[in-house]
N, C-alpha and C positions, 0 to 999 in steps of 0.2 A: 388562333390563327399570330403571329406575325407579320409586321407590314414593315418594310425599313422606307423611314417617308424620306431618305436620301435620291434611292437607292429604285423603286418601285417595288424590290422584290420579294415578293410577300409567301409564307412558308405555311401550311396547313398543320396542324398536327393534329389527325386525327387517332379515336383512341376505338375505337369498333363502336362509333354517336352514329344517328342522322347522318348523310352527306351534305357537303357545304354549297351550295349552289352562287355561281357564277356569271350573271346577266351579262353579256353586252349589247345593247340594242336588242338585235329580236331574239338573241341566241342566245342559249343557257347552258353551262358545262357543269359537272354537277362531280365534284372532289368527293370519292370517298376511301373508306379504307376499308380490309377484307379480316380486321382483325375482331375480335369478338369484343361486348362494351368492360367499360373498365368494371370491377369489381364480380367479374362471372370468374375469371381464375385467376390463382394465387400469382401468375409472371405476367406480368402488362406486358404488354406489344405495341409500339409507337410506331404509326407510319406516318413519316412526310412528307407532303408533296410542293414541291416551288411553282410558285406560279406566279407572272408577269401581268401586274390588270395594266389597265389605261384610263385617261380621263376616265369619266361616266358609268367607268364598271360597279357594277349592285352585288356586295356579298353580301350571302341569305342566308344564318344559323339558324338550325330549329332544333329545339329541343323535342324529345320522343312526344313528354304532354299536349302539345294542343293537339296530336292524334289520339289524341284519347278521345273523345269524340268522333272518328272515323275507320274504329275497331275493324271492320266491313274491309275498307280501303284495303286492296293486293298491295297495289303498287305505289308509297306513299312518292318513293322517288319519282316516278310518271308524273302523279298526280301536281308537287309542287313545280317539277321541271315544263309543262302545261300552263299551268297558271302565270307563272313570270313569263312565260313569253307571250302569253295575250296578253297583258295586264300592262298597261299604259304610262300608268304613272310614274316617274323617276323620283318621287319623293318615299325616302329610307319609311319614316314617319307612316307614312298612308299607307306604303309596302304591309309591312309589320302586320299592324292595327288590321287588313283586310284576310292578309293570310289566317291569322285568330278567330278574325270569323269565321272567314269560311272553312280553317279545320273544327271549332266546337259547333258552330249550327247552332243546334238550338238542343239542343243538353246540357245546357246549367251548368252545377258544377261540375270542374276534371276532374278527373280520379289523380290528376299528376300536377308540377309546374308548368307550366304556361308560358314558355320564352319561346321568344320569335327577336331573333336582331338581322338591320339591316343596315349596311352601310353602302354609303355611296362614295365611289372616287375622285377627289377635283383634283387638279393639282400636279396629277404624277402623269409623267413624258419620261416616259422606256426607248430609247434608241432602236429606228430601224423600226416600230410598229405606229402606224397609222394611229391619231385620234380620230377614234369614236363622234365626241362632240366638234368635228373641226367642219364648217361649213365649204361646200368645194362650188 
């Protein structure tokens, strides 16, 4: 993910990984790629998706490792979207820790790396878009 701090323009570079989630208020958007994961093919296919986040947006990136405790889960994307839509905290550390706990459950040692990155954007002002943190 590349974020231009002066314009707010964000570019998600998806290479067939677990999608990135953008939470704005109670709404969760999914940024995903149809490309296969890196290492599957000899040719690398990269998809870039442009996004303009606003103040208070949460950007959530999750590797596939935290899902090792939920192997039976059919719709990981729906599960994460549902969790983020209902979870009320805006504290990135708290959200990341809760996601890891919920993904791993009681499994113990995961089969893969456990990587969850949560970023809360502040100070981003994009002309023409309302500030969701403003009090009316």
